[in-house]
C-alpha positions as CSV (number, residue, x, y, z in Angstrom):
1,M,-13.1,-58.3,48.0
2,G,-13.7,-58.7,52.1
3,D,-12.6,-59.5,55.4
4,V,-12.8,-63.2,55.3
5,T,-9.9,-64.1,57.5
6,G,-10.7,-62.4,60.4
7,D,-8.0,-60.3,60.7
8,G,-9.3,-56.9,59.7
9,Q,-7.8,-56.7,56.5
10,I,-9.2,-57.1,53.0
11,D,-8.9,-60.3,51.4
12,V,-9.4,-61.0,47.5
13,V,-11.8,-64.0,47.0
14,A,-10.9,-65.6,43.6
15,V,-12.1,-68.7,41.6
16,C,-10.1,-70.2,39.0
17,S,-10.6,-73.6,36.1
18,D,-9.2,-76.0,38.9
19,G,-12.2,-76.0,40.5
20,L,-10.4,-74.0,43.6
21,V,-11.6,-71.1,45.5
22,Y,-8.9,-69.1,46.5
23,V,-8.3,-66.4,49.3
24,I,-5.4,-63.9,48.5
25,Y,-4.3,-61.7,51.3
26,A,-4.7,-58.0,50.4
27,D,-1.0,-57.2,50.7
28,G,0.3,-60.6,48.6
29,V,3.5,-62.2,49.0
30,N,4.5,-59.5,51.3
31,H,1.8,-60.8,53.7
32,K,3.5,-61.7,57.2
33,V,2.4,-63.1,60.7
34,D,4.1,-62.3,63.7
35,G,7.1,-61.1,61.4
36,K,7.0,-63.9,59.4
37,P,5.9,-64.7,55.7
38,T,3.0,-66.7,54.8
39,G,2.7,-66.3,51.0
40,P,0.0,-64.7,49.5
41,L,-2.6,-67.4,50.2
42,A,-5.1,-67.1,53.1
43,W,-6.7,-70.3,52.3
44,V,-7.8,-72.7,49.5
45,R,-11.0,-74.7,49.3
46,C,-11.8,-77.3,47.0
47,C,-15.2,-77.5,44.6
48,K,-14.8,-81.1,43.3
49,S,-14.5,-84.6,45.1
50,S,-11.6,-86.6,43.9
51,S,-13.4,-88.6,41.3
52,T,-15.0,-86.0,39.4
53,I,-13.6,-83.2,36.8
54,P,-13.3,-79.8,38.3
55,S,-16.3,-77.7,38.7
56,Q,-16.6,-75.1,36.3
57,F,-17.4,-71.8,37.6
58,V,-20.6,-69.9,36.4
59,S,-20.7,-67.2,38.8
60,S,-18.3,-64.6,41.2
61,P,-18.1,-65.6,44.5
62,V,-20.4,-64.2,47.0
63,I,-19.2,-62.9,50.6
64,D,-22.1,-62.4,53.0
65,D,-23.3,-63.8,56.6
66,L,-25.8,-66.3,54.8
67,D,-27.5,-67.7,58.2
68,N,-27.0,-64.9,60.3
69,D,-24.7,-66.5,62.7
70,G,-22.7,-63.4,62.6
71,L,-19.8,-65.0,60.9
72,V,-18.6,-64.9,56.9
73,E,-19.8,-67.4,54.3
74,V,-18.3,-67.6,51.1
75,L,-20.7,-68.6,48.2
76,V,-19.7,-69.8,44.6
77,A,-21.8,-71.3,42.0
78,G,-20.2,-74.1,39.5
79,S,-21.7,-76.6,37.3
80,Q,-21.6,-79.5,39.9
81,G,-23.5,-77.4,42.4
82,I,-23.7,-74.6,44.6
83,Y,-20.8,-74.4,47.2
84,I,-20.8,-72.5,50.6
85,F,-17.8,-72.1,53.0
86,Q,-17.9,-71.4,56.3
87,T,-15.4,-69.1,57.9
88,E,-14.7,-68.1,61.3
89,A,-14.2,-64.1,60.2
90,P,-16.8,-61.9,61.4
91,Y,-19.3,-60.5,59.2
92,S,-20.3,-56.6,59.3
93,D,-22.2,-54.4,56.9
94,S,-18.8,-52.1,57.0
95,S,-18.0,-50.9,53.6
96,A,-14.7,-50.6,55.1
97,L,-14.5,-54.4,55.3
98,F,-16.3,-55.5,52.9
99,P,-16.1,-53.0,49.9
100,W,-16.9,-55.2,47.1
101,P,-18.5,-58.6,48.6
102,T,-20.1,-59.6,45.2
103,F,-20.6,-59.5,41.1
104,H,-20.8,-55.8,40.3
105,H,-20.3,-54.7,43.8
106,D,-23.7,-55.9,45.2
107,N,-27.2,-57.0,44.6
108,R,-28.4,-54.0,42.7
109,R,-25.2,-54.2,40.4
110,S,-24.5,-50.6,41.1
111,G,-20.7,-51.3,40.2
112,C,-21.6,-51.9,36.5
113,V,-20.2,-48.9,35.3
114,T,-21.6,-48.0,31.6
115,P,-18.7,-46.7,29.5
116,P,-19.5,-43.2,28.2
117,P,-20.8,-43.3,24.8
118,A,-18.2,-42.4,21.9
119,P,-18.2,-38.9,21.1
120,I,-20.1,-37.9,18.2
121,N,-17.8,-36.5,15.4
122,A,-18.4,-34.7,12.3
123,S,-16.6,-34.1,8.9
124,I,-16.5,-32.0,6.2
125,Q,-15.9,-33.6,2.4
126,G,-16.4,-32.4,-1.1
127,I,-14.3,-31.9,-4.2
128,I,-12.0,-29.1,-5.3
129,S,-12.5,-27.6,-9.1
130,Y,-11.6,-25.0,-11.7
131,A,-14.6,-24.7,-14.6
132,G,-15.6,-28.2,-14.0
133,S,-12.1,-30.0,-13.5
134,P,-11.5,-31.3,-10.3
135,I,-7.6,-29.8,-8.7
136,S,-5.4,-32.0,-7.2
137,G,-3.0,-30.8,-4.4
138,A,-5.1,-27.7,-3.3
139,S,-4.4,-26.8,0.5
140,I,-7.8,-26.9,2.5
141,K,-7.6,-25.1,6.0
142,I,-10.3,-25.0,8.4
143,Y,-11.1,-22.5,11.0
144,K,-13.8,-21.6,13.4
145,N,-16.4,-19.5,11.4
146,D,-15.0,-16.7,13.9
147,G,-11.6,-17.3,12.2
148,S,-10.1,-19.0,15.8
149,S,-8.2,-22.4,15.6
150,V,-9.7,-25.6,15.0
151,Y,-7.7,-28.2,17.2
152,T,-7.1,-32.1,17.0
153,P,-9.6,-34.3,19.3
154,N,-8.3,-34.1,22.9
155,T,-5.4,-31.8,22.1
156,T,-4.2,-28.5,22.4
157,T,-2.8,-28.8,18.5
158,E,-3.8,-27.0,16.0
159,R,-5.5,-28.7,13.0
160,I,-3.2,-28.4,9.9
161,A,-4.2,-28.0,6.4
162,V,-5.2,-31.2,4.2
163,L,-4.7,-31.4,0.8
164,S,-7.1,-32.4,-2.1
165,V,-6.2,-35.9,-3.5
166,G,-4.5,-37.0,-7.3
167,S,-5.7,-39.8,-8.8
168,T,-4.2,-42.3,-11.2
169,L,-7.5,-44.0,-12.3
170,V,-8.4,-43.1,-16.1
171,N,-11.5,-41.3,-15.1
172,E,-9.9,-39.3,-12.9
173,A,-12.1,-40.7,-10.2
174,G,-11.8,-39.1,-6.4
175,K,-9.4,-36.4,-8.2
176,G,-9.6,-33.2,-6.1
177,A,-11.9,-34.6,-3.2
178,Y,-11.0,-33.9,0.4
179,C,-12.1,-35.1,3.7
180,I,-11.5,-33.0,7.1
181,S,-12.8,-35.7,10.1
182,Q,-13.1,-35.6,13.5
183,L,-14.7,-32.4,14.1
184,E,-16.9,-30.9,16.8
185,P,-20.3,-31.5,15.9
186,N,-23.1,-28.4,16.0
187,Q,-20.3,-25.7,15.0
188,T,-20.1,-23.5,12.0
189,Y,-16.7,-23.6,10.2
190,K,-14.8,-21.6,7.6
191,L,-12.6,-23.3,4.8
192,V,-9.7,-21.3,3.2
193,I,-8.5,-23.0,-0.1
194,T,-5.2,-22.2,-1.6
195,A,-3.6,-23.9,-5.1
196,S,-0.5,-22.8,-6.6
197,G,-1.8,-20.9,-10.1
198,Y,-5.0,-19.9,-8.7
199,T,-6.8,-17.2,-6.4
200,T,-7.4,-18.3,-2.7
201,K,-10.6,-18.5,-1.7
202,T,-12.7,-18.6,1.6
203,V,-15.6,-20.6,2.3
204,S,-17.9,-19.2,5.1
205,N,-21.0,-20.0,7.4
206,I,-20.2,-23.8,7.0
207,A,-22.9,-25.1,9.4
208,V,-22.1,-28.7,10.6
209,G,-24.4,-31.1,12.7
210,T,-23.4,-34.7,13.0
211,G,-22.1,-36.8,10.2
212,L,-20.9,-35.5,6.7
213,T,-21.4,-31.8,5.6
214,R,-20.8,-31.7,1.9
215,V,-19.0,-28.7,0.4
216,D,-17.4,-28.7,-2.9
217,V,-15.5,-25.6,-3.9
218,S,-15.0,-24.1,-7.2
219,L,-12.1,-21.6,-7.4
220,D,-13.2,-19.9,-10.4
């Protein structure tokens, strides 16, 4: 992006698979000269001869004064060569007129923004049982160890209780299991487990780091 037409406005330079370089006015279809609509294109340049297939571009355009003549040149690299287009637009180091003259902003690629790493989440998993037998349908509610609420990530919604699962397998694999995921790591939590016909049980001081923390609970 830069002023390659010399009108004091920022233009967009784009290359396409048709072998052409397009310069588009910043205001697009609304662009006017002397009050008359001009359409969005300032100019189009060809990167192929009539006897060849279109050049496949291998880089983003570069806007610069390549020969130090004080005028803007547009450089593009394609599969059939490097193309330099001279313009009559004056060149300057002004970031206001040339805010993004090359790939990732500048030769240092300072415009390359590395996305933040995914948040490290933790989880608590285990089995709810009584006298060695797993219990399905038990309610497991999580709190901070001081009794304050735990919220779903990036919201103000309090975490609801999860239920220990049942199983239709003959060997009851997975029965009584529960999982509370997407927890803030490096915290201390408390679980309150209730199940019909059993005494409510509280498990405190559950130190959770990163990854999985196993907490099996017996309602004996």
